[in-house]
C-alpha positions as CSV (number, residue, x, y, z in Angstrom):
1,M,13.6,-5.7,-29.0
2,A,16.4,-7.5,-26.7
3,G,14.9,-10.8,-24.7
4,G,12.1,-11.7,-23.8
5,C,8.6,-13.5,-25.2
6,P,6.0,-11.6,-27.4
7,P,2.5,-11.9,-26.0
8,S,1.2,-14.3,-29.0
9,Q,4.1,-16.5,-28.0
10,K,2.3,-19.8,-25.9
11,G,4.3,-23.0,-24.5
12,T,6.8,-23.2,-21.9
13,N,10.0,-21.8,-22.6
14,M,13.6,-23.1,-22.3
15,Q,14.7,-21.0,-20.1
16,S,13.8,-20.8,-16.6
17,N,13.3,-17.4,-15.9
18,P,13.0,-14.0,-18.1
19,P,15.9,-11.7,-19.4
20,G,17.0,-8.8,-17.0
21,P,19.5,-6.3,-16.1
22,K,22.8,-7.7,-14.7
23,A,22.0,-7.5,-10.4
24,K,24.7,-6.7,-7.7
25,F,25.3,-9.1,-4.9
26,F,22.5,-8.9,-2.4
27,V,21.4,-5.0,-3.1
28,G,19.9,-6.1,-6.5
29,H,18.6,-3.7,-8.6
30,M,17.6,-1.3,-5.1
31,N,20.1,1.7,-6.0
32,E,18.5,1.4,-9.3
33,F,14.7,1.8,-7.9
34,R,15.4,4.0,-5.3
35,N,16.5,7.0,-6.9
36,D,15.6,6.5,-10.4
37,K,12.1,4.7,-10.9
38,L,10.5,6.0,-14.0
39,P,13.3,5.2,-16.0
40,F,14.5,2.2,-14.6
41,F,10.8,0.4,-15.4
42,Q,11.2,2.0,-19.1
43,S,14.4,0.5,-19.5
44,L,13.1,-3.0,-18.6
45,H,11.1,-3.1,-21.7
46,Q,14.3,-3.5,-23.5
47,Y,14.4,-7.5,-22.0
48,G,10.1,-8.2,-23.5
49,D,7.6,-8.4,-22.1
50,I,8.8,-10.0,-19.3
51,S,12.0,-9.4,-17.2
52,R,13.5,-10.2,-13.9
53,F,14.9,-7.5,-11.9
54,W,15.6,-8.0,-8.0
55,F,14.2,-6.6,-5.0
56,G,17.3,-6.6,-2.8
57,P,18.1,-10.1,-2.9
58,F,14.5,-11.1,-3.6
59,P,13.0,-11.9,-7.3
60,A,10.7,-9.7,-9.3
61,Y,8.6,-9.9,-12.3
62,Y,8.2,-6.9,-14.0
63,I,5.8,-7.1,-16.9
64,S,5.4,-4.4,-19.8
65,S,2.4,-6.3,-22.5
66,P,-1.5,-5.3,-22.7
67,D,-1.8,-9.0,-23.1
68,Y,0.3,-10.0,-20.1
69,I,-1.6,-7.1,-17.6
70,H,-4.7,-8.1,-19.0
71,Q,-3.6,-11.8,-17.5
72,V,-2.3,-10.3,-14.4
73,L,-5.2,-7.8,-13.3
74,V,-8.6,-9.7,-14.9
75,T,-7.2,-13.3,-15.7
76,D,-5.7,-14.3,-13.3
77,A,-6.8,-11.8,-10.2
78,D,-8.3,-14.4,-7.8
79,K,-4.6,-15.9,-7.9
80,M,-2.6,-12.1,-7.4
81,H,-3.0,-10.4,-3.5
82,K,-2.2,-7.0,-2.6
83,S,2.0,-7.3,-2.1
84,R,3.7,-7.7,1.1
85,A,5.6,-4.6,0.7
86,L,2.3,-3.1,0.0
87,K,0.5,-3.9,3.0
88,G,3.4,-3.5,5.3
89,A,3.9,0.0,4.1
90,F,0.1,0.8,4.8
91,N,-1.5,-1.3,7.0
92,L,-1.4,0.8,9.7
93,A,-3.2,4.0,8.5
94,I,-5.9,2.7,6.3
95,G,-5.9,-0.3,7.7
96,N,-7.8,-3.7,5.8
97,G,-10.5,-1.8,3.6
98,I,-10.7,-2.3,-0.1
99,F,-7.0,-1.1,-1.0
100,L,-5.2,-3.6,0.6
101,N,-8.0,-6.2,1.5
102,D,-7.5,-9.7,-0.2
103,G,-10.0,-12.8,-0.9
104,D,-13.9,-13.0,-0.6
105,S,-12.9,-10.6,2.5
106,W,-11.7,-8.1,0.2
107,K,-15.1,-9.4,-2.8
108,R,-17.6,-8.7,0.5
109,Q,-16.0,-4.9,1.7
110,R,-16.3,-3.9,-2.4
111,K,-19.8,-5.4,-2.5
112,L,-20.9,-3.1,0.4
113,V,-18.4,-0.3,-0.5
114,Q,-19.7,0.1,-4.3
115,P,-23.4,1.2,-3.8
116,A,-22.1,4.6,-2.4
117,F,-19.9,5.1,-5.8
118,H,-23.4,4.8,-8.0
119,T,-23.5,8.1,-10.4
120,K,-26.5,9.2,-8.9
121,R,-25.1,9.0,-5.7
122,I,-21.5,11.3,-6.8
123,G,-23.8,13.5,-8.8
124,A,-25.3,15.0,-6.1
125,Y,-21.8,15.5,-5.0
126,A,-21.2,17.8,-7.9
127,D,-22.3,21.1,-7.1
128,A,-20.1,21.1,-3.4
129,M,-16.8,20.6,-6.1
130,V,-17.6,23.9,-7.9
131,E,-18.6,26.2,-4.8
132,Y,-15.3,25.0,-2.8
133,T,-13.4,25.9,-5.8
134,Q,-14.8,29.1,-5.9
135,R,-14.2,29.7,-2.8
136,M,-10.5,28.8,-3.1
137,M,-9.9,31.5,-5.9
138,N,-12.0,34.1,-3.7
139,N,-9.1,34.3,-2.6
140,W,-6.8,34.8,-5.4
141,R,-5.2,37.5,-6.3
142,D,-3.7,38.7,-10.0
143,G,-0.4,38.1,-10.5
144,E,0.3,35.9,-7.0
145,T,2.4,32.6,-6.6
146,L,1.0,29.4,-5.1
147,E,2.2,26.3,-4.4
148,I,-0.1,24.8,-6.2
149,N,-0.2,20.9,-5.3
150,E,0.0,22.3,-2.0
151,T,-3.3,24.3,-2.4
152,M,-4.8,21.8,-4.7
153,S,-4.4,19.2,-2.2
154,A,-5.6,21.6,0.1
155,L,-8.8,22.0,-2.1
156,T,-9.6,18.3,-2.4
157,M,-9.3,17.2,1.1
158,K,-12.1,19.6,1.6
159,I,-13.5,18.3,-0.9
160,I,-13.2,14.8,0.0
161,S,-15.0,15.9,3.9
162,K,-17.4,17.7,2.4
163,T,-18.5,14.6,0.2
164,L,-17.5,11.9,2.6
165,F,-18.5,13.6,5.8
166,D,-20.6,16.5,5.1
167,A,-18.7,18.2,6.9
168,D,-16.5,21.4,7.2
169,L,-13.9,21.0,8.5
170,P,-11.9,24.5,9.1
171,H,-10.1,23.5,11.9
172,D,-9.0,20.2,11.0
173,V,-7.7,21.1,8.2
174,D,-4.4,21.5,9.2
175,E,-4.2,18.9,11.6
176,I,-5.7,16.5,8.7
177,S,-3.3,18.4,6.2
178,D,-0.3,17.7,8.8
179,A,-1.4,14.4,9.8
180,I,-1.2,12.6,5.3
181,T,1.6,14.5,5.2
182,A,3.5,13.1,7.9
183,I,1.7,9.6,6.5
184,L,2.4,9.7,3.4
185,Q,6.0,10.1,4.2
186,V,7.0,7.3,6.3
187,V,5.1,5.2,4.2
188,G,7.1,6.7,0.7
189,V,10.5,5.2,2.8
190,R,8.6,2.6,4.0
191,L,8.1,1.7,-0.3
192,Q,11.3,2.0,-0.8
193,S,13.5,-0.6,1.8
194,I,14.3,-4.0,1.7
195,A,12.9,-4.3,5.5
196,F,11.4,-1.3,8.5
197,A,10.8,-1.7,11.7
198,P,7.7,-3.2,12.6
199,D,4.7,-1.2,13.7
200,W,5.7,-2.4,17.0
201,M,8.7,-0.1,17.8
202,P,9.2,3.1,19.3
203,T,11.5,4.6,16.3
204,A,11.0,7.8,14.9
205,S,9.3,7.0,12.1
206,N,6.9,4.9,13.6
207,R,6.1,7.5,16.2
208,K,5.8,9.9,13.3
209,L,3.0,7.8,12.4
210,K,1.3,6.9,15.2
211,Q,0.7,10.0,15.8
212,G,-0.2,10.6,12.1
213,V,-3.2,7.6,12.0
214,Q,-4.2,9.1,15.5
215,A,-4.7,12.4,14.5
216,L,-6.8,10.7,11.7
217,D,-8.4,8.3,13.7
218,R,-9.8,11.2,16.5
219,I,-11.8,12.9,13.1
220,I,-12.8,10.2,11.8
221,Q,-14.3,8.4,15.0
222,R,-15.9,11.5,15.8
223,F,-17.9,11.4,12.5
224,I,-18.7,7.8,12.7
225,D,-19.9,8.4,16.6
226,D,-22.4,11.6,16.1
227,R,-24.1,10.0,12.7
228,R,-25.0,6.4,14.4
229,A,-25.9,8.2,17.0
230,S,-28.6,9.9,15.2
231,S,-29.6,7.1,12.1
232,E,-29.3,10.4,10.3
233,D,-28.8,10.0,6.0
234,K,-26.9,13.2,5.6
235,G,-26.3,11.8,1.4
236,D,-22.5,11.7,2.2
237,L,-20.3,9.2,1.4
238,L,-20.4,8.3,5.5
239,S,-23.9,7.4,5.4
240,M,-24.2,5.2,2.7
241,L,-20.5,3.1,4.3
242,L,-23.1,3.2,8.0
243,A,-26.3,2.0,5.5
244,A,-24.3,-1.0,4.2
245,Q,-25.2,-5.0,4.1
246,D,-25.0,-8.0,3.2
247,E,-28.3,-10.2,1.7
248,D,-28.2,-11.5,5.6
249,G,-28.6,-7.8,6.7
250,T,-25.3,-7.7,8.3
251,G,-23.3,-4.1,8.1
252,M,-19.9,-3.1,9.3
253,N,-18.9,-2.4,12.3
254,D,-16.5,0.6,13.7
255,K,-13.3,-0.8,12.1
256,Q,-14.1,-2.1,9.4
257,V,-16.5,1.8,8.9
258,R,-12.9,3.7,9.6
259,D,-10.6,1.6,7.5
260,E,-13.4,2.7,4.0
261,A,-13.1,5.8,5.1
262,M,-10.1,6.2,6.1
263,T,-8.9,5.1,2.8
264,L,-11.0,6.6,1.0
265,F,-10.4,9.7,2.7
266,G,-6.5,9.2,1.7
267,A,-7.2,8.4,-1.4
268,G,-10.0,10.8,-2.6
269,H,-7.8,13.7,-2.2
270,E,-4.0,12.8,-2.8
271,T,-4.7,11.2,-5.8
272,T,-7.1,14.1,-7.6
273,A,-4.9,17.2,-6.1
274,V,-2.1,15.5,-8.1
275,A,-3.8,14.5,-11.2
276,L,-5.0,18.8,-10.9
277,T,-1.7,19.8,-10.4
278,W,-0.1,18.1,-13.8
279,A,-3.2,19.3,-15.4
280,L,-2.4,22.8,-14.8
281,Y,1.5,22.4,-15.0
282,L,0.3,21.0,-18.6
283,L,-1.8,23.8,-20.0
284,S,0.3,25.9,-18.8
285,Q,3.3,24.7,-21.2
286,H,0.8,24.3,-23.8
287,P,-1.3,27.5,-25.1
288,A,-3.0,26.5,-27.9
289,A,-4.6,23.9,-25.2
290,E,-5.5,26.2,-22.7
291,A,-6.8,28.9,-25.3
292,K,-9.3,26.2,-26.6
293,L,-10.2,24.7,-22.6
294,R,-11.3,28.7,-21.8
295,E,-13.0,29.2,-25.3
296,E,-14.8,25.9,-24.7
297,V,-15.6,27.1,-20.9
298,D,-16.7,30.5,-22.3
299,S,-18.7,29.4,-24.7
300,V,-21.1,26.6,-22.2
301,L,-21.1,28.2,-18.9
302,G,-21.1,32.0,-20.3
303,G,-19.7,32.9,-17.2
304,R,-22.3,30.6,-14.6
305,A,-21.1,28.3,-12.3
306,A,-20.5,24.6,-13.4
307,T,-22.8,21.3,-13.1
308,L,-23.0,17.8,-13.7
309,A,-25.5,18.8,-16.8
310,D,-21.9,20.8,-18.3
311,L,-19.4,18.1,-18.7
312,P,-21.4,16.3,-21.5
313,N,-20.9,19.4,-23.8
314,M,-17.5,19.8,-22.1
315,P,-15.3,17.2,-24.3
316,Y,-12.3,19.0,-24.1
317,S,-12.0,19.2,-20.7
318,E,-12.5,15.5,-20.1
319,M,-9.4,14.5,-23.5
320,L,-7.2,17.7,-21.2
321,V,-7.5,15.0,-17.9
322,K,-7.1,11.7,-19.5
323,E,-3.9,13.0,-21.4
324,S,-2.4,14.6,-18.6
325,M,-2.8,11.1,-16.8
326,R,-1.2,9.8,-19.6
327,L,1.8,11.2,-19.4
328,Y,1.3,11.7,-15.3
329,P,-0.8,8.7,-13.7
330,P,-1.2,9.7,-10.3
331,A,-0.8,6.4,-9.8
332,W,1.9,5.8,-11.5
333,G,2.0,1.5,-11.1
334,T,0.9,-1.3,-9.2
335,S,2.4,-4.6,-8.3
336,R,0.6,-8.2,-7.3
337,D,1.9,-10.8,-5.1
338,V,1.2,-14.4,-6.8
339,T,-1.2,-17.0,-4.4
340,D,-0.3,-19.5,-6.7
341,D,2.3,-21.2,-9.2
342,I,1.5,-19.6,-12.5
343,E,3.3,-18.7,-15.5
344,I,3.4,-15.6,-17.9
345,G,4.7,-15.6,-21.4
346,G,5.4,-18.9,-20.7
347,Y,7.8,-18.3,-17.5
348,P,7.2,-20.4,-14.4
349,V,6.1,-17.8,-12.3
350,K,5.7,-19.0,-8.5
351,K,4.2,-18.4,-5.7
352,G,4.6,-15.8,-3.2
353,S,6.9,-13.8,-6.0
354,P,6.2,-10.1,-6.9
355,V,4.4,-9.1,-11.0
356,V,5.2,-5.8,-10.9
357,M,3.4,-3.4,-13.7
358,S,4.6,0.8,-14.7
359,F,1.2,2.0,-15.5
360,H,3.7,5.7,-16.4
361,A,5.8,3.3,-18.8
362,M,3.2,1.9,-20.6
363,H,1.8,5.4,-20.8
364,R,4.4,6.5,-22.6
365,D,5.6,2.9,-24.9
366,P,6.4,4.0,-28.1
367,R,4.6,0.5,-30.1
368,Y,1.4,1.6,-28.6
369,W,0.9,5.7,-28.4
370,D,2.6,8.3,-31.7
371,E,5.4,10.8,-30.0
372,P,4.1,9.2,-26.5
373,E,6.2,12.4,-25.1
374,R,4.1,14.8,-26.6
375,F,1.2,16.6,-25.0
376,N,-1.9,15.8,-27.4
377,P,-5.2,15.8,-25.6
378,E,-6.4,15.3,-29.1
379,R,-5.2,11.1,-28.3
380,F,-9.0,11.1,-26.7
381,T,-11.1,12.4,-28.4
382,P,-13.7,9.4,-29.6
383,E,-12.6,7.9,-32.7
384,N,-8.8,7.9,-31.3
385,E,-9.6,6.6,-28.2
386,K,-11.4,3.5,-29.6
387,R,-8.1,2.7,-31.1
388,I,-6.3,2.2,-28.3
389,P,-5.2,-1.5,-26.8
390,K,-7.1,-2.0,-24.0
391,Y,-5.0,-2.3,-21.1
392,V,-2.0,-0.1,-22.3
393,Y,-4.0,3.4,-20.8
394,L,-4.2,2.3,-16.5
395,P,-4.9,5.6,-14.6
396,F,-7.3,3.8,-12.2
397,G,-6.2,-0.3,-13.0
398,A,-8.0,-2.0,-14.7
399,G,-10.3,-6.0,-13.5
400,P,-12.2,-6.1,-10.6
401,R,-9.9,-4.0,-8.5
402,V,-10.0,-0.5,-10.8
403,C,-10.1,2.1,-8.6
404,I,-13.8,2.3,-7.4
405,G,-13.9,6.3,-7.2
406,N,-13.1,6.8,-10.9
407,M,-16.0,7.7,-12.0
408,F,-15.7,10.2,-9.4
409,A,-12.9,11.4,-9.6
410,M,-12.7,12.2,-13.3
411,M,-16.0,14.4,-12.6
412,E,-14.1,16.1,-10.2
413,A,-11.4,17.0,-11.8
414,R,-13.2,18.2,-14.8
415,L,-15.4,20.5,-12.8
416,I,-12.3,22.3,-11.2
417,L,-10.4,22.8,-14.1
418,A,-13.4,24.3,-15.7
419,T,-13.7,26.2,-12.1
420,I,-10.2,28.0,-12.6
421,A,-10.6,28.3,-16.5
422,Q,-13.0,30.7,-15.6
423,K,-11.1,33.3,-14.4
424,F,-7.4,33.0,-14.2
425,T,-4.5,31.6,-15.8
426,L,-1.2,29.9,-14.7
427,S,2.0,30.4,-15.4
428,L,5.1,28.0,-14.3
429,V,7.5,30.4,-12.1
430,P,11.3,30.7,-13.6
431,G,13.5,28.5,-12.4
432,Q,11.0,25.6,-11.3
433,Q,12.1,22.1,-11.6
434,V,9.4,20.3,-12.6
435,V,10.8,16.1,-12.1
436,P,8.4,13.9,-10.8
437,D,8.7,11.7,-7.9
438,P,7.2,8.6,-7.9
439,I,7.2,7.7,-4.5
440,F,2.9,6.3,-3.1
441,T,2.0,8.8,-6.1
442,L,3.5,10.6,-8.5
443,R,3.8,14.6,-6.6
444,P,6.2,16.7,-8.5
445,K,9.7,16.4,-6.3
446,Y,9.9,19.9,-6.1
447,G,6.4,21.6,-6.1
448,M,5.4,23.1,-8.5
449,K,4.9,27.0,-8.3
450,M,2.8,29.1,-10.2
451,A,1.4,32.2,-11.1
452,L,-1.6,33.6,-10.8
453,H,-3.0,35.6,-14.1
454,Q,-6.6,36.8,-13.3
455,R,-9.5,36.7,-16.6
456,E,-11.9,39.5,-18.2
457,S,-14.9,39.4,-16.7
458,T,-16.5,36.0,-18.3
459,A,-20.5,36.8,-17.2
460,P,-23.1,35.5,-19.2
461,R,-22.9,38.6,-21.9
462,E,-26.9,39.9,-21.0
463,Q,-25.1,40.8,-17.3
464,V,-22.2,42.7,-18.7
465,L,-24.3,44.7,-20.1
466,E,-26.8,45.3,-17.6
467,T,-23.4,46.4,-15.2
468,A,-22.3,49.2,-18.4
469,H,-25.7,49.9,-18.6
470,P,-27.5,50.3,-15.6
């Protein structure tokens, strides 16, 4: 491997900066970053486990070693803040929730939000996840073609609406979907820009962003007002947010609740929808894996609805989801701004410098994965999973800022896949281009059109016999 400093090397390098590709004047590597992020970051591995590239005229550091990722996300986590670029892109939309917050304020908010994701609490949401999936499939027809990313997004939006607000939103779904799509479009452009107009400027994109945020604000504030007025614990995430208190009895004000709700609402549906889209795509391309999932589902469920208690008996569904998120992690990377001068790999990294990680590239690094481009759920058998080095597989990040909803997301994805597998298989429509698009999440760039194929009945054997012989 050319250049770089291996993870085991200690001390300070003779060079003041790590190696990296040659940059163009002023624009740096912006063209490569905008046009082909995933291959660009993978190409940086040739320069070693730490390299330097240029985001326009600004230097940035890229790390591709589990040791260095551990340092940034765990050991030196207190010396890292979410990047200014990310905050600038998202601040108007999600405010100062735990996704963007930093320091002591973040620690307080994380502590207040954490109980909402206690294992027992999220377990109560399993039935809703299955019920909403069944409702969706009631409208599916054999041979029908769907834009599966939009379909999964609509499903997970309804589920997060129910689990977050205890609400069915038949009249609000279109408005919410349009608002979130508008927000993500503007944010996506911002994340690829060296600079963009401040929020107060009346540009077309800013107006589009504000209209989307205002639409979501109206809906979320309505739920907060109604719940504060009734003081009722409906068993949803909003009830937990409103009831959360510090040791001194201080809770969250409406703005804090709104920011956390907006964060959970956006992240809670988008990332799982993307994960499901890629999982269904991979199953359509690998008939043996699809058959194994169907066999597991039929054997365990026998035609009845899945429950939380069934998940330990369906290990293959978990392996499928994990392998899908290895190849296509919805959160494909992250970055941090360094708040104090530090050293990484013997190179000095100055305060204010951005440090970037590509989880997508780590998940395909041949140093840590055999045949990394191959879809192989058996990588995640209990025995094989133990052999995966720490900080190489990072679908939910790592360290104190690991995704707070990781168990919720895994439960949701597995229950939805199992429920779909009971009644349908899906195939990719001929001519569909499949290209991952790393904007905020790793969506398919050209959508994902898939055809539905209804399975024969998977009702319990006793029920089938009773129907056949009345």
